[in-house]
MDTraj code that builds the backbone (N, CA, C; nanometers):
import mdtraj as md
import numpy as np

residues = "SER ASP ILE ARG PRO THR ARG MET THR ALA THR VAL GLU ILE LEU MET THR PHE ILE ARG ASP PHE PHE GLU ASP ASN PRO LEU SER ASN LEU GLY ILE LEU TYR SER LYS ALA GLY THR ALA LYS LYS ILE THR GLU LEU SER GLY SER PRO LYS ILE HIS LEU LYS ALA ALA ALA SER LEU LYS THR THR GLY GLU GLY ASP PHE SER LEU GLN ASN ALA LEU GLU LEU ALA PHE THR SER".split()
xyz = np.array([
    [-5.7915, 0.9724, -7.0562],
    [-5.6386, 0.9878, -7.0608],
    [-5.5851, 0.8766, -6.9615],
    [-5.4602, 0.8313, -7.0066],
    [-5.3792, 0.7767, -6.9561],
    [-5.2472, 0.8556, -6.8996],
    [-5.2225, 0.7921, -6.7212],
    [-5.1339, 0.8729, -6.6905],
    [-5.0109, 0.8291, -6.7528],
    [-4.8678, 0.9045, -6.6989],
    [-4.7955, 0.8864, -6.7465],
    [-4.6740, 0.8000, -6.6570],
    [-4.5988, 0.7251, -6.7014],
    [-4.5344, 0.7004, -6.8465],
    [-4.6840, 0.6245, -6.9192],
    [-4.7328, 0.6367, -7.0433],
    [-4.8603, 0.5579, -7.0732],
    [-4.8127, 0.4075, -7.0713],
    [-4.9531, 0.3544, -7.0642],
    [-4.9146, 0.1778, -7.1191],
    [-4.8461, 0.1563, -7.1915],
    [-4.7897, 0.2216, -7.3191],
    [-4.7570, 0.1656, -7.4465],
    [-4.5671, 0.2037, -7.4084],
    [-4.5780, 0.3231, -7.3747],
    [-4.4554, 0.3626, -7.2944],
    [-4.3860, 0.2729, -7.2102],
    [-4.4386, 0.1947, -7.1028],
    [-4.4078, 0.1220, -7.0382],
    [-4.4305, -0.0145, -7.0739],
    [-4.5189, -0.0444, -7.1492],
    [-4.4539, -0.2016, -7.2397],
    [-4.3489, -0.1859, -7.3007],
    [-4.3109, -0.1040, -7.3656],
    [-4.1848, -0.0838, -7.4672],
    [-4.0796, -0.1095, -7.3730],
    [-4.0868, -0.0557, -7.2327],
    [-3.9444, -0.0532, -7.1543],
    [-3.9646, -0.1883, -7.1138],
    [-4.0625, -0.2482, -7.0602],
    [-4.0661, -0.3803, -7.0156],
    [-3.9880, -0.4545, -7.1080],
    [-4.0464, -0.4699, -7.2234],
    [-3.9697, -0.5453, -7.3721],
    [-3.8161, -0.5294, -7.3747],
    [-3.8079, -0.3903, -7.3641],
    [-3.6468, -0.3812, -7.3651],
    [-3.5689, -0.4553, -7.2703],
    [-3.6350, -0.5010, -7.1380],
    [-3.5831, -0.5211, -7.0101],
    [-3.5582, -0.6959, -7.0510],
    [-3.7130, -0.6918, -7.0846],
    [-3.7072, -0.8995, -7.1061],
    [-3.5789, -0.9107, -7.2558],
    [-3.5748, -0.8369, -7.3309],
    [-3.4495, -0.9084, -7.4730],
    [-3.3453, -0.8923, -7.4079],
    [-3.2847, -0.7839, -7.3031],
    [-3.1703, -0.7540, -7.2510],
    [-3.1600, -0.9136, -7.1536],
    [-3.2413, -0.9406, -7.0961],
    [-3.2565, -1.0559, -7.0322],
    [-3.2285, -1.1540, -7.0480],
    [-3.3731, -1.1778, -7.1706],
    [-3.3158, -1.3182, -7.2484],
    [-3.2177, -1.3530, -7.2955],
    [-3.1669, -1.2642, -7.3495],
    [-2.9961, -1.3248, -7.4664],
    [-2.8899, -1.3140, -7.3568],
    [-2.8751, -1.2614, -7.1828],
    [-2.8213, -1.2461, -7.1361],
    [-2.8267, -1.4059, -7.0572],
    [-2.8907, -1.4555, -7.0525],
    [-2.9262, -1.5932, -6.9790],
    [-2.9438, -1.6935, -7.0964],
    [-2.9683, -1.6396, -7.2138],
    [-2.9641, -1.7824, -7.3729],
    [-2.9135, -1.7141, -7.4722],
    [-2.7719, -1.6672, -7.4605],
    [-2.6819, -1.6281, -7.5461],
    [-2.7335, -1.7187, -7.7012],
    [-2.7102, -1.8535, -7.6843],
    [-2.7276, -1.9349, -7.8210],
    [-2.8801, -1.8850, -7.9052],
    [-2.9569, -1.8533, -7.7945],
    [-3.1227, -1.8564, -7.8473],
    [-3.1773, -1.7323, -7.9624],
    [-3.2254, -1.7946, -8.0246],
    [-3.3244, -1.6781, -8.1344],
    [-3.4779, -1.6204, -8.0376],
    [-3.4883, -1.4948, -8.0933],
    [-3.6134, -1.4081, -8.0485],
    [-3.6715, -1.3571, -8.1588],
    [-3.7988, -1.3501, -8.1789],
    [-3.8613, -1.2642, -8.3037],
    [-3.9810, -1.1966, -8.2517],
    [-3.9962, -1.0903, -8.2576],
    [-4.1172, -1.0410, -8.2118],
    [-4.2222, -0.9489, -8.2873],
    [-4.3366, -1.0138, -8.2769],
    [-4.4725, -0.9603, -8.2815],
    [-4.5175, -0.8750, -8.2334],
    [-4.6517, -0.8260, -8.2753],
    [-4.7142, -0.7079, -8.2224],
    [-4.8822, -0.7081, -8.2930],
    [-4.9841, -0.7116, -8.1913],
    [-5.0867, -0.7031, -8.2360],
    [-5.1365, -0.6419, -8.1949],
    [-5.2647, -0.5857, -8.2650],
    [-5.3653, -0.4614, -8.2150],
    [-5.4757, -0.4711, -8.3436],
    [-5.5843, -0.4012, -8.2696],
    [-5.7053, -0.3772, -8.3911],
    [-5.7511, -0.5261, -8.4540],
    [-5.7194, -0.6542, -8.4411],
    [-5.7465, -0.7831, -8.4735],
    [-5.6802, -0.8034, -8.5817],
    [-5.5557, -0.7615, -8.5583],
    [-5.4253, -0.7872, -8.6720],
    [-5.3060, -0.8278, -8.6069],
    [-5.1982, -0.8613, -8.6829],
    [-5.0836, -0.9276, -8.6161],
    [-4.9897, -0.8257, -8.7153],
    [-4.8864, -0.8083, -8.6917],
    [-4.7635, -0.7413, -8.7600],
    [-4.6145, -0.8127, -8.7107],
    [-4.5258, -0.8432, -8.8228],
    [-4.3748, -0.8876, -8.7188],
    [-4.3329, -0.7756, -8.7132],
    [-4.2576, -0.7504, -8.6248],
    [-4.1899, -0.6348, -8.5628],
    [-4.0169, -0.6656, -8.6210],
    [-3.9547, -0.7662, -8.5927],
    [-3.8251, -0.8735, -8.5975],
    [-3.8735, -0.9890, -8.6328],
    [-3.7672, -1.0353, -8.7346],
    [-3.7500, -1.1738, -8.7860],
    [-3.6790, -1.2343, -8.6404],
    [-3.7228, -1.3943, -8.6846],
    [-3.6162, -1.4678, -8.5837],
    [-3.5025, -1.4577, -8.5672],
    [-3.3847, -1.3855, -8.4850],
    [-3.2409, -1.3715, -8.4865],
    [-3.2093, -1.3603, -8.3431],
    [-3.0930, -1.4113, -8.3363],
    [-2.9698, -1.4228, -8.2403],
    [-2.9041, -1.2836, -8.1606],
    [-2.9658, -1.1536, -8.2487],
    [-2.8827, -1.0129, -8.2124],
    [-3.0167, -0.9406, -8.1527],
    [-2.8961, -0.9387, -7.9796],
    [-3.0040, -0.8353, -7.9051],
    [-3.0256, -0.7162, -7.9768],
    [-2.8961, -0.6805, -8.0249],
    [-2.9344, -0.5010, -8.1176],
    [-3.0096, -0.4898, -8.1816],
    [-3.0739, -0.5637, -8.2663],
    [-3.1723, -0.5605, -8.3915],
    [-3.2770, -0.5598, -8.3172],
    [-3.3268, -0.6212, -8.1859],
    [-3.4801, -0.6447, -8.0996],
    [-3.5127, -0.5071, -8.0194],
    [-3.3452, -0.4541, -7.9696],
    [-3.3724, -0.3471, -7.9207],
    [-3.3749, -0.2631, -8.0102],
    [-3.3416, -0.2304, -8.1199],
    [-3.3456, -0.1001, -8.1656],
    [-3.5043, -0.1085, -8.2610],
    [-3.5689, -0.2142, -8.2646],
    [-3.7202, -0.2522, -8.3161],
    [-3.7727, -0.2211, -8.2199],
    [-3.7582, -0.2397, -8.0598],
    [-3.8691, -0.2319, -7.9767],
    [-3.8484, -0.0408, -7.9354],
    [-3.7361, -0.0190, -7.9662],
    [-3.7249, 0.1471, -7.9103],
    [-3.7952, 0.2122, -8.0070],
    [-3.8089, 0.1749, -8.1721],
    [-3.9126, 0.2462, -8.2325],
    [-4.0223, 0.2344, -8.2280],
    [-4.1128, 0.1439, -8.1620],
    [-4.2444, 0.1696, -8.1489],
    [-4.3173, 0.2631, -8.1006],
    [-4.3718, 0.3236, -8.1422],
    [-4.4343, 0.4711, -8.1343],
    [-4.5829, 0.4532, -8.1380],
    [-4.6489, 0.3342, -8.1579],
    [-4.7821, 0.3302, -8.2240],
    [-4.8784, 0.3031, -8.0662],
    [-5.0114, 0.3616, -8.0958],
    [-5.1246, 0.3334, -7.9622],
    [-5.1536, 0.1915, -7.9514],
    [-5.2258, 0.1785, -7.8284],
    [-5.2325, 0.0079, -7.8250],
    [-5.3668, 0.0460, -7.8105],
    [-5.4224, 0.0639, -7.9363],
    [-5.5598, 0.0759, -7.9122],
    [-5.6425, -0.0612, -8.0354],
    [-5.7609, -0.0916, -7.9695],
    [-5.8285, -0.2176, -8.0498],
    [-5.7645, -0.3157, -7.9810],
    [-5.8653, -0.4350, -8.0450],
    [-5.8738, -0.5717, -7.9607],
    [-5.7565, -0.6443, -7.9764],
    [-5.6878, -0.6882, -7.9498],
    [-5.5532, -0.8050, -7.9227],
    [-5.6094, -0.9609, -7.9873],
    [-5.5506, -0.9964, -8.0902],
    [-5.6130, -1.1494, -8.1692],
    [-5.4863, -1.2546, -8.1261],
    [-5.4959, -1.3003, -8.0500],
    [-5.4007, -1.4493, -8.0190],
    [-5.3989, -1.5338, -8.1505],
    [-5.5137, -1.5393, -8.2220],
    [-5.5596, -1.6493, -8.3264],
    [-5.4456, -1.5629, -8.4277],
    [-5.4669, -1.4570, -8.4616],
    [-5.3792, -1.3718, -8.5670],
    [-5.2635, -1.4051, -8.5366],
    [-5.1822, -1.3401, -8.4144],
    [-5.0470, -1.3924, -8.3708],
    [-4.9844, -1.4884, -8.3966],
    [-5.0859, -1.5836, -8.3335],
    [-5.0211, -1.7214, -8.3589],
    [-5.0032, -1.7639, -8.4858],
    [-5.0698, -1.7274, -8.5617],
    [-5.0811, -1.7529, -8.6982],
    [-5.0002, -1.7242, -8.7888],
    [-4.9445, -1.5825, -8.7610],
    [-4.8307, -1.5202, -8.8249],
    [-4.6972, -1.5564, -8.7786],
    [-4.7267, -1.6148, -8.6823],
    [-4.6036, -1.6620, -8.5785],
    [-4.5538, -1.8134, -8.6514],
    [-4.6397, -1.8936, -8.6542],
    [-4.6129, -2.0315, -8.7443],
    [-4.5749, -1.9889, -8.8696],
    [-4.6542, -1.8694, -8.9711],
    [-4.5975, -1.8794, -9.0548],
    [-4.4656, -1.8673, -9.1125],
    [-4.3695, -1.7973, -9.0004],
    [-4.3037, -1.6596, -8.9918],
    [-4.1511, -1.7716, -9.0096],
])
top = md.Topology()
chain = top.add_chain()
for i, resn in enumerate(residues, 1):
    res = top.add_residue(resn, chain, resSeq=i)
    for name in ("N", "CA", "C"):
        top.add_atom(name, md.element.get_by_symbol(name[0]), res)
traj = md.Trajectory(xyz[None], top)
């Protein structure tokens, strides 16, 4: 059993803080978000310069963080996106 807040909740909160700070420090930059679990990678957001899109997508992440992380699959998805 996980303690409260769950690791996924804490990770999403940290991600949202990162997104806000990233666009505050780099207003002309673009960001895309990938999610990797159970040996697969999934694109959460396209490359975009809008923090609102990324914050909305991050807030909607309700999945559990189960399974193995696959750096190779995440990088391959990033290169093909």
